[in-house]
N, C-alpha and C positions, 0 to 999 in steps of 0.2 A: 504494500500500500504506500502510495507516495506521501511525502510530508505535507502536501497541500490538501490531502484528503484524510485527515485523522478520523477515528471512529465517531467523534462528536458531529462531524460534518455529515457523515453517512446516516447517523441516527437522526439528525435533524431532517434529512430528506424523507426517511421512513415515517417519522412523526408527522411531517407535513402531508404525506400521502395518505396516512390513516385519517387525519382530520378532514382532508378533502373528500375522501370516500364517505365518511360519516356525514358530512355536510350535504353531499349529493343525495344520500339516502333520505336524510331529513327533509330535503327539498323536493322529494318525490321524483328524482331522476331515475328512470327505470332502465332495465335491460330491454333492448329492442332486437327482434329477429325478423328476418324476411318471411319465413314460413315455418311450419312445424318441423320440417326436415333440417332446418338451420340450427344445429345443436353445438357445433364445435367452437364457433367464434363469438357469439353474442356477449358472453361475459367478458371475454378478452377485449371486445370493442368498447364495452362499458368502462373498463379500467383505462383503456387507451384515451378515452374522452377526458378522464380526470387528469391524466398527464398533460394533455393538450391544453386544458383549462389553466393549468399551472405554468404553462409555457416551458415544460421540461423537454429537452431534446433527447431523442432516442433513435436507435437504428430501427428501421421498419421490421416488424416480426415476420418470420417466414415459417413454413410448415415444419422444417427440420432444424430450426434455430433454437439454441439454448444459451441463456434463458430467453424467454419471449421478448422482453423489453430490455435492451442493453442501453443504459444511459450514456450520453456522449461526454458529459463534463465531469463525471466522477466514476470510479471503478465499482459500480453497483448495477445489479440487474434484477428485474422482477420476473418470476416464473409463475404463471397463472394456472390455478387448478379449480375449475368450477365443479360444484357438487350439487346434483339435483336432490331435493328433499321433499317427501320421504324417499329414501333410497340408500345406496351404499355411501356412507360417510366416514367410516372408521379407518379405511385405507383407500389407496388409489393406485392405479397402474402407472408406473413410471416410464413405461415403454422401454427405450434404450438408454436411459440416463438415470442413475441412482441420485438421490439427493446429495447436494454439495453445499457446504458453507462458503467455500471459495472455489471458483472455477476460472482457470486461466487468468488469475490475478484479479478477479472481480468478485466482490461479496454478493451472495445470492439471497434474495428475499422471496420466499414463497408466499403467494397470495391465494388463500383458500376462501372461496365464497360459496355460500349456500343460497339457493333460490328454488322456486317451485319446480318439481320434477316434470310435471305434465300440465303446464298452464293452458287455460282455454284461450287466452288472448296472446297477441304477439308482442305485447309489452308487459313486463312483470318486474316485481321488486327484488331486491337483495335482502335475504333474511339476516345474515351475519357475515362478518369478515374476520380472518386472522392473517395478519402480516407477520410471517415467521422466518427468522433467520435459518438458513438451511442447515447449519450445524446443530440445531435443536433436533433435527430428524436424523442426521448422520454426521458424526464428528470427523470421519476419515475423508480427507480430500485427495488421497494418493491413488485411489482406484481409477483406472482408465478403461472405459468400455470399448471392447473390440469384438466384432463378429468374425468368426473364423469358419473355414470349411475344409473338408477332406473328401477326396474322390476315391471310389473303390467299392461303393455300395451296390447291391443288386446282383442279379444272376450273371450279368456280363461284366460286372466290375466297373461300369462307366457312369454310375450315378453319383452325383455330388451331394454330400450331406452337409448342410449348413447349420452352424451353431449360432442361433440368434437368441441371445439372452433377453429375457423380460423380467422386470422387477416390480414388486409390490411393496409400498412403504406405508407406514401409518400416517394419518392426518392429525393435526392438533385436536380435531373433534373426537378422535379415538384415543388420544393420549391424555386429554385434559378434561377436568370438570370446570364449569364456570365460564365457558366461551360461547355457549349457545345464546343466540339472539343478542349478541354483543359485538362491538368493534374493538378488536384487541391486537396489540403488537407484542411479539416475543423476541427479545433481543439479548445478546450476550451481556452478562452482568457488568463486564468491563466497559461497555459503551455508555457514555454519559447521555442522559436524555433530559430535555428541557422540562420546566415546570408546567408546560401546557398539558402534559400527560401525568397520570397518577399511577405509581406502582401498585399492582393489585395481586401480586403473587411472586414468590421466589421459587424457582424451579431448578431442580438438580437432576441431571441424568448421569448415570454411572456406567462406565464401559464394561462390557462383558468379559468373561474369563478367557474366551477363545474366539478366534477369527476364522471364518471360512476362507480356505485357500484354493479350493477347487471342487470339482464334482465329477462323478462317473455315471454314465447312463448305459445300462445293458440293453441292447436292442432286441435280445431274445426274450427277456423277462419284463421289459419296460420298467425296471427298477432304477430309481435315481438315488444316488448315495453321495453325500458331501464329505469332504475332507477338511480337517481343521488343524490349526496350530495355536499355541498359547499366545494370548494377546500381551505384548510387552507393556501395554498401558492399562492392563486389567485393574479395575477399581478406581481409575482416575475419574474424578467428578468434573462435570461441565455445568457451569452455573449460568442461569438465564433469569430474566425478570419479565413478567407480563405487565403491560401498561394499557391503560385506556383513559378516556376523558372523565369517567365517573368511577367512583370507588367500588361500587357493588356490582355483581358479586365477586368474591375472591376467586382466583384461578389456582387450582391445585393439580398436581400430577396424580393420575390414577394409579392404583396398585396394579402390578402386572397381571394378576389373576382377574382383574376387572376389565381389562381391555378387550 
């Protein structure tokens, strides 16, 4: 991170974005879609409008771009995850990119927003938002996703077997209590945040005892087996603080058996 962009500058951007989204919701600015088949981009376009209202410059998002919105004037990006409710909200498909706190020198903020799963109209509201630093979901930034392939499958040995990894990660709605129907940001405890937001929870995530290093898939039995190694950072705690503009309710980390 450059000296001109210390954590307080980045936290000020996230704080301003959370307030802008909350204001838009209070003002009745809704998600708009072209038709019922338009499911992928309406929430992203709603968030894009908030950036444009604030005159924040960003690289135009693309289908395979990560994160979705890469800010031009600071090393920060927003990755959008829209969740229809009622529906699946405790975890989400990451497709080909696991959560990152830092990716190619850029701090990553995940924006989880819930909205009606099957609205009757083409305009509908946002229920709640969580702007979450990626390291809250995964503290390891070293893993690099790559798809590989090997030829030799089939009766004649000329079929190509492609290894295309897909990932599923928890959402803040699955990890936390107290974020439903609220506008919340979750940032590293080391990031200073202005008085415009109130801390509503201290969150601690502890690293696991072992790390997955590989997997083996038996084509004859369809059995998938993982391999592990000891985590050199086992037991290390990562501290975060939840913020919002109002004090209630408190945000707490769910017990693992309750997730």
